Every structure is written in C-alpha cells, then in structure tokens.
C-alpha positions as CSV (number, residue, x, y, z in Angstrom):
1,M,197.7,99.2,43.7
2,E,195.4,96.6,42.8
3,N,193.4,97.2,45.9
4,N,193.1,100.9,45.1
5,D,191.9,100.1,41.6
6,I,189.3,97.7,43.0
7,M,188.1,100.4,45.5
8,K,187.8,103.0,42.7
9,R,185.8,100.7,40.6
10,L,183.5,99.8,43.5
11,L,183.0,103.5,44.2
12,Q,182.3,104.3,40.6
13,D,179.8,101.4,40.3
14,N,178.1,102.6,43.5
15,G,177.9,106.2,42.2
16,Q,176.4,105.0,38.9
17,E,173.8,103.0,40.8
18,Q,172.9,105.9,43.0
19,A,172.7,108.1,40.0
20,K,170.4,105.7,38.3
21,K,168.3,105.4,41.4
22,S,168.0,109.1,41.7
23,V,167.0,109.5,38.1
24,S,164.3,106.8,38.4
25,T,163.0,108.3,41.6
26,S,162.7,111.7,40.1
27,K,161.0,110.3,37.1
28,S,158.5,108.4,39.2
29,Q,157.8,111.5,41.2
30,K,157.1,113.5,38.0
31,D,154.8,110.7,36.8
32,E,152.9,110.7,40.0
33,E,152.6,114.5,40.0
34,M,151.3,114.4,36.4
35,H,148.8,111.7,37.4
36,I,147.6,113.8,40.3
37,S,147.3,116.9,38.1
38,R,145.3,114.9,35.6
39,I,143.0,113.7,38.4
40,R,142.6,117.3,39.6
41,V,141.7,118.5,36.1
42,V,139.2,115.7,35.6
43,T,137.7,116.3,39.0
44,A,137.4,120.0,38.3
45,K,135.7,119.2,35.0
46,Y,133.2,116.9,36.6
47,K,132.5,119.5,39.3
48,V,131.8,122.0,36.6
49,Y,129.5,119.6,34.8
50,I,127.7,118.8,38.0
51,V,127.3,122.4,38.8
52,L,126.0,123.1,35.3
53,L,123.6,120.1,35.5
54,L,122.3,121.3,38.9
55,I,121.7,124.8,37.5
56,F,119.8,123.3,34.5
57,I,117.7,121.1,36.8
58,C,116.9,124.1,39.1
59,M,115.9,126.1,36.0
60,L,113.6,123.3,34.9
61,L,112.1,122.9,38.4
62,L,111.5,126.6,38.7
63,E,109.6,126.5,35.4
64,W,107.7,123.3,36.1
65,I,106.9,123.6,39.8
66,P,104.1,126.2,39.4
67,D,102.4,124.1,36.7
68,I,102.8,120.9,38.8
69,K,101.5,122.7,41.8
70,D,98.5,124.1,39.9
71,S,97.8,120.7,38.4
72,Y,98.0,119.1,41.9
73,N,95.7,121.7,43.4
74,S,93.1,121.3,40.6
75,K,93.2,117.5,40.9
76,Q,92.9,117.8,44.7
77,N,89.9,120.1,44.3
78,A,88.3,117.8,41.8
79,F,88.9,114.9,44.1
80,N,87.4,116.8,47.1
81,Q,84.4,117.7,44.9
82,V,83.9,114.1,43.9
83,N,84.0,113.0,47.5
84,S,81.6,115.7,48.5
85,Q,79.2,114.7,45.7
86,L,79.5,111.1,46.7
87,A,78.7,112.0,50.3
88,W,75.6,114.0,49.1
89,I,74.5,111.1,46.9
90,R,74.9,108.6,49.7
91,S,72.8,111.0,51.9
92,D,70.2,111.3,49.2
93,I,70.0,107.6,48.8
94,R,69.6,107.1,52.5
95,Q,66.9,109.8,52.6
96,A,65.2,108.2,49.5
97,E,65.2,104.8,51.2
98,D,63.7,106.3,54.4
99,D,61.1,108.2,52.4
100,M,60.2,105.0,50.4
101,Q,59.8,103.1,53.6
102,Y,57.6,105.8,55.1
103,L,55.4,105.9,52.0
104,W,54.9,102.2,51.9
105,E,54.1,102.4,55.6
106,I,51.4,105.0,54.8
107,K,50.1,102.8,52.0
108,D,50.0,99.7,54.3
109,N,48.0,101.6,56.9
110,E,45.6,103.3,54.5
111,S,42.6,101.4,55.6
112,S,43.3,102.0,59.3
113,L,43.9,105.7,58.8
114,K,40.6,106.0,56.9
115,T,38.7,104.4,59.7
116,C,40.5,106.5,62.3
117,L,39.8,109.8,60.5
118,N,36.3,109.2,59.1
119,E,34.8,107.3,62.0
120,N,36.9,108.9,64.8
121,D,37.8,105.4,66.0
122,R,40.2,105.9,68.8
123,E,41.2,102.3,69.1
124,T,42.1,102.1,65.4
125,C,44.0,105.4,65.7
126,L,46.2,104.0,68.6
127,K,47.2,101.1,66.4
128,L,48.8,103.3,63.8
129,P,52.6,103.6,63.6
130,E,54.2,105.5,66.4
131,S,56.5,107.2,63.9
132,W,53.5,109.4,62.9
133,M,53.5,110.9,66.4
134,V,55.0,114.3,67.2
135,W,55.8,116.1,70.4
136,E,53.8,119.2,71.3
137,W,53.7,121.3,74.4
138,T,50.6,119.3,75.5
139,G,52.4,116.0,75.0
140,K,52.8,113.4,72.3
141,K,50.1,113.1,69.7
142,Y,49.5,111.9,66.2
143,D,50.1,114.1,63.2
144,F,48.2,112.7,60.2
145,S,48.9,115.7,57.9
146,V,51.6,114.1,55.8
147,P,49.9,110.6,55.4
148,L,46.6,112.3,54.7
149,S,48.1,114.6,52.1
150,Y,49.9,111.8,50.4
151,L,46.8,109.6,50.2
152,Q,44.6,112.5,49.0
153,L,47.0,113.5,46.2
154,H,45.8,112.2,42.9
155,S,45.8,113.2,39.2
156,L,43.4,115.8,37.8
157,Y,44.9,115.6,34.3
158,N,42.5,115.4,31.4
159,K,43.3,115.2,27.7
160,K,40.3,117.2,26.6
161,M,40.5,120.0,29.1
162,P,43.1,121.6,31.3
163,V,41.6,120.0,34.5
164,D,39.3,117.1,35.1
165,E,36.4,119.3,36.2
166,K,34.0,116.4,36.4
167,K,36.1,114.9,39.2
168,V,36.3,118.2,41.1
169,L,32.5,118.6,40.9
170,K,32.0,115.0,42.1
171,N,34.5,115.5,45.0
172,L,32.7,118.6,46.2
173,N,29.1,117.4,45.7
174,E,29.4,113.8,46.9
175,Y,32.0,114.1,49.7
176,L,33.1,117.5,51.0
177,I,29.6,119.0,51.2
178,K,28.2,116.0,53.1
179,Q,28.6,115.1,56.7
180,Y,29.1,111.6,58.1
181,I,26.4,110.4,60.6
182,S,27.1,107.8,63.2
183,W,24.8,105.2,61.6
184,G,26.3,105.5,58.2
185,S,24.0,107.9,56.2
186,R,25.2,111.4,55.2
187,T,23.5,114.7,55.2
188,R,24.5,117.9,53.4
189,V,26.1,120.6,55.5
190,G,25.3,123.3,53.0
191,D,24.1,124.2,49.5
192,I,26.7,124.8,46.8
193,L,25.7,127.9,44.8
194,K,28.7,128.4,42.6
195,I,32.0,126.6,41.7
196,S,34.8,128.2,39.7
197,I,37.8,126.2,38.6
198,G,40.9,128.0,37.3
199,D,43.8,126.9,35.1
200,P,46.5,124.7,36.5
201,N,49.9,126.2,37.3
202,P,53.2,124.5,38.4
203,V,53.6,124.7,42.2
204,T,57.1,126.2,41.6
205,R,58.6,127.8,38.5
206,W,60.9,124.8,37.9
207,D,58.3,122.1,38.8
208,T,57.1,119.9,35.9
209,H,55.1,117.3,37.8
210,F,53.2,119.0,40.7
211,F,50.5,121.5,39.8
212,Q,47.9,123.6,41.7
213,V,44.5,124.6,40.5
214,P,42.4,127.5,42.0
215,V,39.0,126.3,43.1
216,D,36.6,128.9,44.4
217,V,33.3,127.7,45.9
218,T,30.3,129.7,47.1
219,I,28.2,127.8,49.7
220,E,25.3,128.7,51.8
221,F,25.7,127.4,55.4
222,T,22.9,127.4,57.9
223,T,25.1,127.5,61.0
224,I,28.8,127.9,61.8
225,G,28.8,124.2,62.7
226,D,28.0,123.4,59.0
227,L,30.9,125.6,57.9
228,T,33.3,123.9,60.3
229,G,32.0,120.5,59.1
230,F,32.9,121.4,55.5
231,L,36.3,122.7,56.5
232,Y,36.9,119.6,58.6
233,N,36.0,117.4,55.5
234,V,38.5,119.3,53.5
235,E,41.4,119.2,55.9
236,K,40.8,116.1,58.2
237,K,38.6,113.6,56.3
238,M,39.7,111.1,53.7
239,V,37.5,110.4,50.7
240,T,36.6,106.7,50.7
241,E,37.1,106.0,47.0
242,W,40.8,106.4,45.9
243,E,40.0,107.7,42.4
244,D,37.8,110.5,43.8
245,R,40.4,111.9,46.1
246,I,41.7,115.5,45.8
247,L,44.2,117.3,47.9
248,Y,43.1,120.8,48.8
249,K,44.6,123.7,50.7
250,I,42.2,126.4,52.0
251,Q,43.3,129.9,51.1
252,S,40.6,132.1,52.6
253,V,37.1,131.9,54.0
254,S,34.7,134.9,53.9
255,Y,32.4,134.3,56.9
256,D,30.9,136.8,59.4
257,I,31.4,135.2,62.8
258,I,29.2,137.8,64.5
259,A,26.2,136.7,62.5
260,S,27.0,133.0,62.9
261,D,23.5,132.3,64.2
262,Q,22.1,133.2,60.8
263,P,22.4,131.5,57.4
264,Q,25.3,132.9,55.4
265,I,26.6,132.7,51.8
266,T,30.3,132.0,52.2
267,D,33.0,132.3,49.6
268,I,35.8,129.7,50.1
269,K,39.0,129.9,48.0
270,M,41.0,126.8,47.8
271,L,44.0,125.3,45.9
272,A,43.7,121.8,44.5
273,Y,47.0,120.0,44.1
274,Y,47.7,117.1,41.8
275,Y,50.6,115.2,40.4
276,H,51.0,114.6,36.6
277,D,53.6,112.9,34.5
278,E,53.4,112.3,30.8
279,R,53.9,108.6,31.5
280,F,50.5,108.6,33.3
281,E,48.5,109.9,30.3
282,N,47.4,106.4,29.3
283,M,46.7,105.3,32.9
284,D,42.9,105.7,32.6
285,E,42.8,103.8,29.3
286,E,44.9,101.0,30.8
287,S,42.7,100.9,33.9
288,A,39.6,100.8,31.8
289,E,40.9,98.0,29.6
290,Q,42.0,95.9,32.6
291,S,38.6,96.6,34.3
292,A,36.7,95.4,31.2
293,Q,38.9,92.3,31.0
294,D,38.4,91.5,34.6
295,Q,34.6,91.9,34.3
296,N,34.5,89.6,31.3
297,N,36.4,86.9,33.1
298,S,34.3,87.2,36.3
299,D,30.8,86.2,37.2
300,Q,27.7,88.4,37.2
301,N,27.3,89.3,40.9
302,T,29.6,88.7,43.8
303,E,32.7,87.7,41.8
304,S,32.2,90.8,39.6
305,Q,32.2,93.1,42.6
306,E,35.3,91.4,44.1
307,S,37.2,91.7,40.8
308,T,36.2,95.4,40.6
309,Q,37.6,96.0,44.1
310,Q,40.8,94.2,43.3
311,N,41.1,96.1,40.1
312,S,40.7,99.4,41.9
313,K,43.4,98.2,44.4
314,S,45.8,97.2,41.6
315,N,45.3,100.6,39.9
316,S,46.1,102.3,43.2
317,D,49.3,100.2,43.5
318,W,50.2,100.9,39.9
319,F,49.9,104.7,40.4
320,L,51.9,104.6,43.6
321,N,54.6,102.5,42.0
322,K,54.8,105.0,39.2
323,I,55.3,107.9,41.7
324,F,57.9,106.0,43.6
325,K,59.9,105.2,40.4
326,S,59.7,108.7,39.1
C-alpha cells in the first residue's frame, strides 16, 4: 500500500511538472509570436516611410533637375566663353608683341631704309632685315610698302583749320615735285598749277584716329618720265625730314599716253592719310618749348645744330611711343 501511495504521488508530481512546463512553453511561444508580429509591424511601417521618403525625393528631383541642368549649362557656356575670350586675348597679346617688335625694327632701320630708297643703294638695301622680304613668282624680294607707309604716316592736325595745309603745300613743292640727282642737287619734274585740299574724313565709319584727306593736284609735265618721277616720289621715296612726311595713296591720274612726247597738264587725285589723337594736340607746343630750351642751353653754331637734330629725333621717338601706347 505504501508503495502504491508513493507511486501515485510521484506520478501526480510528474504530471504537475509537465503541466507547468507545457504552460510555460506555450506562454513563451506566444511571447515570441507577439515579438515577431511587432517586428513585422515596425518593419512594415519603416518600409512605408522609406517608400514615402523616396517618392518625396523623386518629386523634388523632378522639380529641381531641370533648373540644375539649366544652371549647369549656362555656367558651362559662360566658362567656355571666358576660355574663348582668354584665348583671343592671348592671341591678340602675341600679335601686339609681334607688331611692336616689327615697328621698332622699322624705326631702328629708318636711316638705312631712307638711303636704300632715296639713293638706290643696293648694298644698303641688302643689309635690311630679311623679314621684310616676300616671295614672288620671280623669287624672293624686298617689300618696303609697310615700313615706308608707317614712316611716312604723320599728323596733319591743326587747331586753326581742319588740315595743316601749309605742311601739304611744303610736302608737294619741296619734295614730291622734285627729282633727286646723283650728285645731290634736285630739279623739278613739273610745274604745279593748282592744289585743292578737301576736308578730313575717318578712314572707316567707326575710326576715331585715322583720317584721310582728298588732295587734288594739277601739274604740267614735259615728258612721261617726269610724270613717272612724280609718282615714284609719292609711292617709293621717303621724305628726308620726319616732320614733313605725308602718306599718300594715288586714286587716279588723267594722262594721255598717246601724246606722251608732248607737255601735258595732268590732274592727279590722291588721298593723304594721317593719325590724330586728342592727346597729341599739345605735341607741337611741347616740341617748340623743348626746342627753345635746347637752343638756349646750346652754343651758337655746331652745338646748336646738334641739339636741333637730337630734339627732332626725340620728338620722333615721342610720337612713335604715343602711337604704340595708344
């Protein structure tokens, strides 16, 4: 009996323990399921939030991307324009430096060029810079058109009248109408009968520094050689005195070649070119003051002549420097 009672109690205790274990197991399973369900709910919420955030970001991007693209394109275009302008500026600077070097080269060889042209000195001509030579179908030869034009270009500005007519008359009467002879004297190639000087006009509509002046001359030539001598003086010769130089371009010549063995009255139409800047208006006054000061500080004869030549040279340098800086 006692053994049976003991067995019953043991079975009852075992059953109670198993019941407790089953209850705790079921409870833990429920807790785990609830935890998993909570995680699933939270995950679903975050997924919804992320989807909504992505939709919002996409809407913002769709609204901003066109503006950003336009802004980028405009800035890129501006950058390209700046680079292009810088390239042009660098090119202009290099060209200006080359031109400056060329002009100073002309100025340094002014005396040799004058001897070459006016005296037809071949040895002196061959000593001029090779950069002045050009290729033609007959071979390589010198082209003095640009150096000569630059050195002949001067100012015809006058405060009292539109053009310095006195200078034009002196240039025609003392230089262009005369012919150089081998031993140094000069004879006239013709008789000037009439000179007509027009009003200055800008070379181009937008030009404010370079002007052209119509100059019509009526000259009586004895032979066609005299006519060609005058034309050669205009186009190929260099006036010795710097302040008397004028750059001309011949427009037309009325001459009867058939009657070239007879004296003829010829009408020649030319354009005189000159450079003027308002900063040059006081050039003559400054030159005159400096000339007077140099003469007062120099001696009467030889020293006076040397100072005058140096003053003329300094005035030439002053004018060329002004042109370069402008």
